C-alpha positions as CSV (number, residue, x, y, z in Angstrom):
1,M,-19.5,-17.6,-31.3
2,Q,-17.8,-20.8,-29.5
3,L,-14.1,-20.2,-28.2
4,T,-12.2,-22.1,-25.0
5,G,-12.4,-21.4,-21.2
6,A,-8.5,-20.2,-22.0
7,Q,-10.2,-17.5,-24.6
8,I,-12.7,-16.6,-22.6
9,V,-10.5,-15.6,-20.2
10,C,-8.9,-13.5,-22.2
11,E,-11.9,-11.9,-23.8
12,S,-12.9,-11.0,-20.5
13,L,-10.3,-9.5,-19.5
14,L,-10.2,-7.0,-22.6
15,Q,-13.8,-6.4,-21.9
16,E,-12.8,-5.2,-18.6
17,G,-10.1,-2.9,-19.8
18,V,-7.0,-5.1,-18.9
19,D,-3.7,-4.3,-20.8
20,T,-1.1,-5.9,-17.7
21,I,-0.7,-9.4,-16.4
22,F,2.1,-10.8,-14.2
23,G,2.9,-14.7,-13.9
24,I,4.5,-17.4,-14.3
25,P,3.3,-20.0,-16.4
26,G,3.1,-24.3,-14.9
27,G,1.0,-27.7,-16.4
28,A,-2.1,-26.7,-14.8
29,I,-2.7,-22.9,-16.2
30,L,-0.9,-24.0,-19.5
31,P,-3.8,-23.6,-22.1
32,L,-4.0,-20.6,-20.6
33,Y,-0.5,-19.4,-21.4
34,Q,-0.8,-20.7,-25.1
35,T,-3.6,-18.7,-26.0
36,L,-1.7,-15.3,-24.5
37,P,-0.5,-14.9,-28.7
38,E,-3.6,-14.4,-30.0
39,Y,-4.3,-11.3,-27.7
40,S,-1.7,-9.0,-28.3
41,D,-3.1,-6.4,-26.5
42,L,-2.5,-8.6,-22.9
43,K,0.6,-7.3,-22.0
44,H,2.3,-10.7,-19.4
45,I,5.4,-9.8,-17.8
46,L,7.2,-12.9,-16.5
47,V,8.1,-12.5,-13.2
48,R,10.7,-14.8,-11.1
49,H,8.8,-15.6,-8.6
50,E,4.7,-15.8,-7.7
51,Q,5.0,-13.7,-4.6
52,G,6.7,-11.2,-6.9
53,A,3.7,-11.4,-9.1
54,A,1.2,-10.5,-6.5
55,H,3.3,-7.8,-5.2
56,A,3.6,-6.0,-8.2
57,A,0.1,-6.6,-9.7
58,D,-0.8,-5.0,-6.0
59,G,1.9,-1.8,-6.9
60,Y,0.5,-1.7,-10.0
61,S,-3.3,-1.0,-8.7
62,R,-2.0,1.1,-6.0
63,A,-0.5,3.4,-8.2
64,T,-3.2,3.3,-11.2
65,G,-6.3,2.6,-9.3
66,K,-7.3,0.0,-11.2
67,P,-7.5,-4.1,-10.1
68,G,-3.7,-5.6,-10.8
69,I,-4.2,-9.2,-12.4
70,C,-1.7,-11.9,-11.7
71,W,-1.4,-15.4,-13.2
72,A,0.0,-18.7,-11.5
73,T,-0.2,-22.3,-11.9
74,S,-1.5,-25.0,-9.3
75,G,-0.1,-26.3,-6.0
76,P,2.8,-24.2,-4.9
77,G,2.7,-21.7,-8.4
78,A,-0.9,-20.5,-6.3
79,T,0.3,-21.1,-2.9
80,N,3.1,-18.6,-3.3
81,L,0.8,-16.1,-4.1
82,V,-0.8,-16.3,-0.2
83,T,1.3,-13.5,0.9
84,G,0.7,-11.0,-2.4
85,I,-2.5,-11.8,-1.5
86,A,-2.8,-11.6,1.9
87,T,-0.8,-8.1,1.7
88,A,-3.4,-6.9,-1.0
89,A,-6.7,-7.9,1.5
90,M,-5.3,-6.2,4.4
91,D,-4.8,-2.6,2.4
92,S,-8.2,-3.1,0.5
93,V,-6.0,-3.4,-2.7
94,P,-8.2,-4.4,-5.8
95,M,-6.9,-7.2,-7.6
96,I,-7.9,-10.3,-9.9
97,I,-6.0,-14.0,-9.4
98,I,-6.7,-16.5,-11.7
99,T,-4.6,-19.7,-10.9
100,G,-4.6,-22.8,-12.6
101,Q,-6.2,-26.3,-11.5
102,V,-5.4,-29.9,-11.8
103,K,-8.4,-31.4,-14.0
104,R,-11.8,-31.5,-12.3
105,S,-11.3,-35.8,-12.8
106,A,-8.6,-35.4,-10.5
107,I,-9.7,-32.7,-7.7
108,G,-9.7,-34.4,-4.2
109,S,-7.5,-37.3,-5.6
110,D,-4.2,-35.4,-3.9
111,A,-2.8,-35.1,-7.5
112,F,0.1,-33.9,-8.8
113,Q,0.6,-30.1,-7.6
114,E,-3.2,-30.3,-6.4
115,T,-4.2,-27.5,-3.4
116,D,-7.5,-26.4,-2.9
117,I,-6.1,-22.5,-3.0
118,T,-9.8,-21.8,-2.8
119,G,-9.9,-23.0,0.7
120,I,-6.5,-21.7,1.8
121,T,-7.4,-18.3,0.5
122,L,-10.7,-17.7,1.7
123,H,-9.8,-15.7,4.8
124,I,-7.4,-13.4,2.9
125,T,-9.7,-12.7,-0.6
126,K,-12.3,-10.9,-0.4
127,H,-14.7,-13.7,-2.7
128,N,-13.0,-16.3,-4.8
129,Y,-14.5,-19.1,-7.1
130,L,-13.7,-22.5,-8.4
131,V,-15.1,-22.8,-12.4
132,M,-16.3,-26.5,-13.1
133,D,-17.5,-25.4,-16.4
134,A,-16.2,-23.2,-19.2
135,A,-19.6,-21.8,-19.8
136,D,-19.3,-19.9,-16.8
137,V,-15.9,-18.1,-17.0
138,A,-17.2,-15.1,-18.7
139,A,-19.8,-14.3,-16.1
140,T,-17.6,-15.2,-13.1
141,I,-14.6,-13.0,-14.5
142,K,-17.3,-10.1,-14.7
143,E,-18.5,-11.0,-10.9
144,A,-14.8,-11.0,-9.9
145,F,-14.0,-7.5,-11.1
146,H,-17.1,-6.0,-9.7
147,V,-16.7,-7.5,-6.4
148,A,-13.2,-6.7,-6.2
149,T,-13.3,-3.0,-7.2
150,T,-16.9,-1.7,-5.5
151,G,-17.4,-1.6,-1.7
152,R,-14.4,-1.7,0.2
153,P,-11.9,-3.2,-2.8
154,G,-10.0,-6.2,-2.4
155,P,-8.3,-9.1,-3.9
156,V,-10.8,-11.8,-6.1
157,L,-9.3,-15.1,-6.9
158,V,-10.2,-17.0,-9.5
159,D,-9.7,-20.6,-10.0
160,I,-9.9,-22.7,-13.4
161,P,-9.4,-26.5,-13.6
162,K,-7.1,-27.8,-16.9
163,D,-9.7,-28.9,-18.6
164,V,-12.1,-25.9,-18.2
165,Q,-9.5,-23.8,-19.9
166,E,-9.7,-26.4,-22.8
167,E,-13.4,-26.8,-22.8
168,L,-15.2,-25.1,-25.4
169,A,-18.4,-22.9,-24.7
170,E,-20.4,-20.0,-26.3
171,F,-19.1,-17.0,-25.6
172,E,-21.5,-13.6,-24.8
173,Y,-20.3,-11.5,-22.2
174,P,-22.7,-10.3,-19.5
175,T,-23.8,-6.7,-19.4
176,E,-25.4,-7.2,-16.1
177,L,-24.9,-8.7,-13.1
178,K,-27.5,-10.5,-10.5
179,L,-25.5,-10.9,-7.2
180,Q,-28.2,-11.7,-4.8
181,G,-27.0,-10.0,-1.1
182,Y,-24.1,-7.8,-2.4
183,K,-25.1,-4.0,-2.5
184,P,-22.4,-2.2,-1.0
185,T,-23.4,1.0,0.4
186,S,-22.1,4.6,-1.8
187,E,-24.1,7.2,-0.2
188,G,-24.3,7.8,3.3
189,N,-27.1,7.9,5.5
190,V,-28.8,11.5,5.4
191,S,-29.4,11.7,9.1
192,M,-25.9,10.2,10.4
193,V,-24.9,12.8,7.7
194,R,-26.7,16.0,9.1
195,R,-25.4,14.8,12.5
196,A,-21.7,14.8,11.7
197,A,-22.1,18.0,10.2
198,K,-23.7,19.3,13.6
199,L,-21.0,18.3,15.4
200,I,-18.4,19.8,12.8
201,N,-19.8,22.9,12.9
202,G,-20.2,22.9,17.0
203,S,-16.3,21.9,17.2
204,K,-13.9,24.1,18.4
205,R,-10.8,21.6,17.9
206,P,-11.5,19.1,14.8
207,V,-9.1,17.4,13.6
208,I,-10.1,14.8,10.3
209,L,-8.3,11.7,10.4
210,A,-7.6,10.4,6.5
211,G,-7.1,7.1,5.9
212,H,-6.8,5.0,2.3
213,G,-10.0,4.7,1.7
214,V,-9.7,8.4,0.3
215,I,-6.7,7.3,-1.8
216,L,-9.2,4.3,-3.1
217,S,-12.1,6.3,-3.5
218,D,-10.1,9.1,-5.1
219,A,-11.2,12.1,-3.2
220,Y,-8.4,14.0,-3.2
221,D,-10.4,17.1,-3.9
222,E,-13.7,16.6,-2.0
223,L,-10.9,15.8,1.6
224,I,-9.1,18.9,0.4
225,S,-12.5,21.4,0.1
226,L,-13.9,19.6,3.2
227,A,-10.7,20.6,5.4
228,E,-10.6,24.2,3.9
229,K,-14.2,25.0,4.6
230,A,-14.1,23.2,8.1
231,Q,-10.3,24.9,8.8
232,S,-9.4,21.4,10.5
233,P,-6.1,20.6,9.9
234,V,-5.9,16.9,8.5
235,I,-3.4,14.0,9.8
236,A,-3.4,11.6,7.7
237,T,-2.8,7.2,8.4
238,L,0.0,5.6,6.9
239,L,-1.5,4.1,3.8
240,G,-3.7,8.0,3.8
241,I,-0.3,9.5,3.2
242,S,-0.3,11.3,-0.2
243,S,-4.1,11.9,0.6
244,F,-3.8,15.2,0.9
245,P,-1.1,17.3,-0.1
246,E,2.1,17.7,2.7
247,N,2.5,21.4,1.4
248,H,-0.7,22.4,2.4
249,F,-1.1,24.6,5.5
250,L,-3.4,22.3,7.5
251,Y,-1.3,19.2,7.0
252,A,-0.4,18.1,10.6
253,G,1.5,14.4,9.8
254,W,0.6,11.3,10.9
255,P,0.3,9.5,14.1
256,G,0.3,6.7,16.2
257,M,3.9,4.2,16.6
258,H,6.1,6.0,14.2
259,G,4.3,9.0,13.2
260,M,5.1,12.7,14.3
261,A,4.8,13.6,17.4
262,Y,2.8,16.6,17.2
263,S,0.2,14.6,14.9
264,S,-0.4,12.5,17.7
265,L,-0.8,15.3,20.3
266,A,-3.2,17.0,18.4
267,I,-5.5,14.0,18.2
268,D,-5.0,13.8,22.1
269,E,-6.1,17.3,22.7
270,S,-8.9,17.3,19.7
271,D,-12.6,17.5,20.3
272,L,-13.6,15.7,17.5
273,L,-12.2,13.4,15.0
274,I,-13.5,13.4,11.3
275,A,-12.4,9.7,10.7
276,I,-12.5,9.1,7.1
277,G,-11.5,5.6,5.1
278,M,-9.9,4.5,8.2
279,R,-9.9,1.7,10.7
280,F,-8.5,2.5,13.6
281,D,-5.7,-0.1,13.9
282,D,-3.4,-1.0,16.7
283,R,-0.4,1.6,15.4
284,I,-2.6,4.3,15.0
285,T,-4.6,3.8,18.6
286,G,-2.0,2.1,20.7
287,D,-4.1,2.2,24.5
288,T,-8.0,2.2,22.6
289,S,-9.0,3.3,26.2
290,K,-7.1,6.3,26.2
291,F,-6.9,7.3,22.7
292,A,-8.6,10.8,21.4
293,P,-10.1,10.4,25.4
294,N,-12.0,14.4,24.9
295,A,-13.2,13.9,21.3
296,K,-16.3,12.7,19.7
297,V,-15.6,10.7,16.8
298,I,-17.7,10.7,13.5
299,H,-16.9,7.5,11.7
300,V,-16.8,7.2,7.7
301,D,-16.2,3.8,6.1
302,I,-17.6,2.0,3.5
303,D,-17.0,-1.4,5.0
304,P,-19.6,-1.3,8.2
305,S,-17.6,-4.2,9.9
306,E,-15.0,-1.7,10.7
307,I,-17.2,0.7,12.2
308,G,-17.4,0.5,16.0
309,K,-14.6,-2.6,16.2
310,N,-12.0,-0.9,17.7
311,I,-13.1,2.6,18.5
312,N,-17.0,3.6,19.2
313,A,-18.7,5.9,16.8
314,D,-20.8,9.0,17.8
315,V,-21.8,9.4,14.6
316,P,-21.4,6.2,12.3
317,I,-21.6,7.0,8.7
318,V,-21.0,3.5,6.1
319,G,-20.6,5.2,2.4
320,D,-18.1,5.6,0.2
321,A,-16.1,8.3,0.8
322,K,-15.9,10.7,-1.9
323,H,-19.8,10.5,-1.9
324,V,-20.0,11.2,1.9
325,M,-17.7,14.4,1.8
326,R,-20.1,15.3,-1.2
327,Q,-22.8,15.1,1.1
328,L,-21.4,16.9,3.7
329,I,-19.7,19.6,2.4
330,P,-22.6,21.7,1.8
331,L,-24.0,21.5,5.4
332,I,-20.4,22.6,7.0
333,E,-20.8,26.3,7.8
334,E,-17.5,28.6,6.4
335,T,-15.8,29.0,9.7
336,S,-12.4,30.3,11.3
337,R,-10.5,27.9,13.9
338,V,-7.4,30.3,13.7
339,D,-6.9,29.5,18.0
340,W,-7.3,25.4,17.2
341,I,-4.8,25.9,14.2
342,N,-2.4,28.0,15.6
343,R,-2.3,25.2,18.7
344,V,-1.3,22.8,15.9
345,E,1.3,25.1,15.0
346,T,2.3,25.4,18.3
347,L,2.6,21.8,18.6
348,K,4.7,21.5,15.6
349,S,7.5,23.8,17.2
350,E,7.6,22.0,20.6
351,H,7.5,18.6,19.1
352,P,9.1,18.3,16.0
353,L,10.3,15.7,13.7
354,I,13.9,15.2,14.7
355,G,15.3,16.8,11.6
356,V,17.9,15.6,9.8
357,N,21.0,15.3,12.0
358,D,24.0,17.5,10.8
359,T,26.4,14.9,11.2
360,D,29.7,13.8,9.1
361,K,28.0,10.2,8.7
362,L,26.1,8.8,6.6
363,I,22.6,8.7,8.3
364,P,19.2,7.0,6.4
365,Q,17.4,9.9,6.7
366,F,19.3,12.1,5.0
367,V,19.1,9.7,2.2
368,I,15.5,10.4,2.3
369,N,16.1,14.1,2.2
370,E,18.3,14.3,-0.6
371,L,15.7,11.7,-2.5
372,Y,12.7,14.2,-2.3
373,K,14.9,17.2,-3.1
374,A,16.2,15.4,-6.4
375,T,12.8,14.2,-7.4
376,N,10.8,17.6,-5.8
377,G,8.3,15.5,-3.9
378,E,7.2,14.4,-7.6
379,A,8.1,10.4,-7.6
380,I,6.3,7.4,-6.8
381,I,7.9,5.9,-3.2
382,V,7.5,2.2,-3.0
383,T,9.1,0.9,0.5
384,G,9.5,-2.5,2.1
385,V,8.9,-2.7,5.8
386,G,10.8,-1.8,8.7
387,Q,13.3,0.9,9.4
388,H,13.3,2.4,6.0
389,Q,9.3,2.5,5.8
390,M,9.3,5.1,8.5
391,W,12.1,7.3,7.8
392,A,10.3,7.7,3.6
393,A,6.9,8.3,5.4
394,Q,8.8,11.0,7.7
395,Y,11.2,12.8,5.1
396,Y,9.8,12.4,2.3
397,R,6.8,15.1,1.8
398,F,3.8,14.0,-0.6
399,K,2.1,16.3,-2.8
400,E,0.2,14.1,-5.0
401,P,-2.4,11.2,-4.4
402,R,-1.0,7.4,-4.9
403,T,2.3,8.5,-4.7
404,L,3.3,6.1,-1.9
405,V,2.8,2.9,-2.2
406,S,3.5,0.4,0.9
407,S,2.3,-2.5,2.7
408,G,0.5,-1.3,5.8
409,G,-1.5,-3.9,7.6
410,S,0.2,-6.7,6.4
411,G,3.9,-5.3,6.7
412,A,5.3,-7.7,4.4
413,M,9.0,-7.4,3.4
414,G,9.7,-8.5,0.3
415,F,6.7,-5.8,-1.1
416,E,9.7,-3.0,-2.1
417,V,11.2,-4.7,-5.5
418,P,8.1,-6.3,-6.9
419,A,5.6,-3.8,-6.1
420,A,7.7,-0.7,-7.8
421,M,8.2,-2.6,-10.6
422,G,4.2,-3.2,-11.1
423,A,3.9,0.8,-10.0
424,Q,6.6,1.6,-12.9
425,V,4.5,-0.8,-15.3
426,G,1.1,1.4,-14.2
427,R,2.7,4.7,-14.6
428,P,5.4,4.6,-17.2
429,D,5.1,8.8,-17.0
430,K,6.5,8.9,-13.3
431,T,9.7,8.2,-11.7
432,V,9.2,5.4,-9.4
433,W,11.9,5.2,-6.7
434,S,12.1,1.9,-4.3
435,I,13.8,2.7,-1.2
436,C,14.6,-1.0,0.5
437,G,15.8,-2.5,3.7
438,D,18.9,-4.6,3.2
439,G,16.7,-7.7,4.9
440,G,14.1,-6.8,3.0
441,F,15.4,-6.7,-0.7
442,Q,17.0,-9.8,-0.6
443,M,13.6,-11.7,0.3
444,T,12.5,-10.7,-3.6
445,M,15.8,-9.8,-5.2
446,C,15.3,-12.2,-8.3
447,E,12.6,-9.3,-9.4
448,L,15.6,-7.4,-11.0
449,A,16.1,-9.9,-13.6
450,T,12.3,-8.9,-14.5
451,L,13.3,-5.0,-14.7
452,A,16.5,-5.9,-16.7
453,E,14.5,-8.1,-19.1
454,N,11.4,-5.6,-19.7
455,K,13.5,-2.3,-19.3
456,I,11.5,-1.3,-16.2
457,P,13.4,2.2,-15.2
458,V,12.9,1.7,-11.8
459,K,15.4,3.1,-9.5
460,L,16.5,1.7,-5.8
461,A,17.7,3.0,-2.8
462,I,19.1,0.1,-0.6
463,I,19.2,1.5,2.6
464,N,21.9,-0.5,3.8
465,N,22.8,-1.3,7.8
466,G,23.7,-5.0,7.6
467,V,20.7,-5.7,10.0
468,L,17.3,-6.5,10.2
469,G,16.5,-2.8,11.6
470,M,13.6,-2.5,13.0
471,V,14.0,-5.5,15.0
472,R,17.6,-4.2,16.3
473,Q,15.6,-1.3,17.3
474,W,13.1,-3.5,19.6
475,Q,15.6,-5.5,20.8
476,E,17.8,-2.5,21.5
477,S,14.5,-0.6,23.4
478,F,13.3,-3.8,25.2
479,Y,15.3,-6.4,25.3
480,N,18.4,-5.0,26.6
481,K,20.5,-5.2,23.6
482,S,19.9,-8.8,23.2
483,Y,21.0,-9.1,19.4
484,V,19.8,-12.5,18.6
485,A,19.4,-13.3,14.9
486,T,19.5,-9.7,13.5
487,E,22.6,-9.1,11.8
488,Y,23.2,-9.8,8.3
489,S,27.4,-10.8,8.4
490,A,27.6,-11.7,4.7
491,N,25.3,-9.7,2.4
492,P,26.6,-10.0,-1.1
493,D,27.6,-7.0,-2.8
494,F,24.8,-5.2,-3.9
495,V,26.6,-3.8,-6.9
496,K,28.0,-6.7,-8.2
497,L,24.4,-8.2,-7.8
498,A,23.1,-5.2,-9.6
499,E,25.4,-5.5,-12.3
500,A,25.4,-9.3,-12.9
501,F,21.2,-8.8,-13.2
502,G,21.6,-6.4,-16.1
503,L,21.2,-2.6,-13.8
504,L,23.7,0.1,-13.1
505,G,24.9,-0.6,-9.9
506,V,26.1,2.9,-7.3
507,R,27.5,2.5,-4.1
508,V,27.2,5.6,-2.0
509,S,29.1,5.5,1.6
510,E,29.8,9.0,2.3
511,K,27.5,12.1,2.7
512,N,29.3,14.1,0.1
513,E,28.5,11.3,-2.6
514,V,24.9,11.2,-2.3
515,A,23.6,13.4,-5.0
516,A,26.0,12.8,-7.3
517,G,24.4,8.9,-6.8
518,I,20.8,9.3,-6.8
519,A,21.6,12.0,-10.1
520,K,23.5,8.8,-11.8
521,A,20.7,6.7,-11.2
522,M,18.0,9.2,-12.2
523,N,19.9,10.1,-15.3
524,F,20.3,6.4,-16.7
525,D,18.0,4.9,-19.2
526,G,16.9,2.1,-17.3
527,P,16.9,0.5,-14.1
528,A,19.1,1.1,-11.6
529,L,20.5,0.6,-8.0
530,I,22.2,2.5,-4.6
531,D,23.7,1.1,-2.1
532,F,23.5,3.3,0.7
533,I,25.9,2.1,3.2
534,V,24.6,3.5,6.4
535,E,25.0,4.0,9.9
536,Q,23.8,0.7,11.9
537,E,22.6,2.0,15.3
538,E,20.4,4.7,14.0
539,N,16.3,4.3,15.6
540,V,13.4,5.3,14.3
541,Y,11.5,8.2,16.4
542,P,9.3,9.1,17.6
543,F,7.9,5.9,19.1
544,I,5.4,5.0,21.0
545,P,5.7,1.4,21.7
546,S,3.1,-0.9,21.3
547,G,-0.4,-1.5,23.3
548,M,0.7,2.0,25.0
549,S,-0.8,6.0,24.5
550,V,0.5,9.2,23.4
551,A,1.5,9.8,27.1
552,D,4.5,7.4,26.8
553,I,5.9,8.8,23.8
554,M,9.8,8.7,23.1
555,E,10.8,11.5,21.2
556,G,14.6,10.2,20.6
557,P,17.5,12.3,21.4
558,R,17.6,16.1,20.2
559,P,21.2,16.7,18.4
560,E,22.5,20.1,18.8
561,K,22.5,20.6,15.2
562,V,19.8,19.9,12.6
563,R,18.5,20.2,9.3
564,R,15.0,20.5,8.4
């Protein structure tokens, strides 16, 4: 059967189980868009900015476990995707990005809106393709999905010239792949798994350090089984939050720059780190020479390049987290580590999270705590980057997998609104809260129009302190309170803005208004925004300054009255 290149793209997406596409049309991708009406099973969501399309596809993927899909035209349309692609790449999120390109005859001529997007994204995609023949489209799409979703997941870009989209070719979706040199390892090396089991069985103070890879491999149950059998505390990375239920007695928080002090101290005292699906980034380790000084390290990761990159591994295991844990669990001896578990509990009591200061002032921590109570910890929480992100991770307690969606490695402000939109589209059965900073919110607030137009019922909580909060905190701590280019003195009226876009808008400036404001937003049948006017001078604690160690931790002031 002969189809156009554009039709082949759509047929191929259906073959891969795609149901939603986020995008904006333009000249070089118009043939693909003009084909969409033929494919009613492909829902297209017209965003307001291509960055929004990329972040929405990212949020969709993180919330569902399926690859997110976004489209854009050539030139500025494609380059506007770059921040979103880089964000997905840093956090190992599977995405398929399809861009239009100028006609084949115009490539290399500096034609209108011509940009070498495969060259630009070479280092922020897992792989990318320039398809120069309609006959190659189906096979390329098949490969793209396979590459994006296997091994260490990541974004894959497919660039298709306009005339290739219009060109006729025979369509037959391939059933087999022939990718020479691409063979990700799923099962761990048997001898290494046995060595790991021996170390675990002989350990007195083990800690499991669970990363995003546990979530990506859907290894939630396996992690619980391993932790319970080994009687090992579980500490999550920022992106590993929700990989293990926080109401489990073995959960021991998350460590690093703004993680719980007791988590970092437990790592410091451990004799064995079982690192699963994480990459020992600088926010976790600080000074690598002083990180976990007493511990041997088992490092499980599907990407061999991550093992030994930042922290040496005594037992390196290349493989999928789910598969490796399934290999490992039968080899673990059931034991009791009461002394160690009690020691971690002592660290929790001696170095607790500050708690919610019992003050009459409206502080961000109180807002997050009230959101947790209102949702019973069952919502999907999507954050931007900065202080509000850290408070959300600290004060919301996650019980289910894939319920924290946040930009980790890239730290992309503006992620919060479109990613929440994508998460809600992917999981219409869940309540989705976007916790935003007033700064990051303004970077992609145009997507409020998309929420309203498509009746996507995301709830947005703006933690509005009128400043770039984390920048202000660093300026306070390290630059003698020299607040340069930090304050937003002309923020818009976010309530009026919400109403202008067609959302419910609510302003909350007093503590006694918080619960009612949250309830009003949650009871509203559609997208809603709450502008929380909070104290400007609140800082995030604990705080381990960049490049320093747990010995340098700043736990923050201890108020006399706190609310846990």
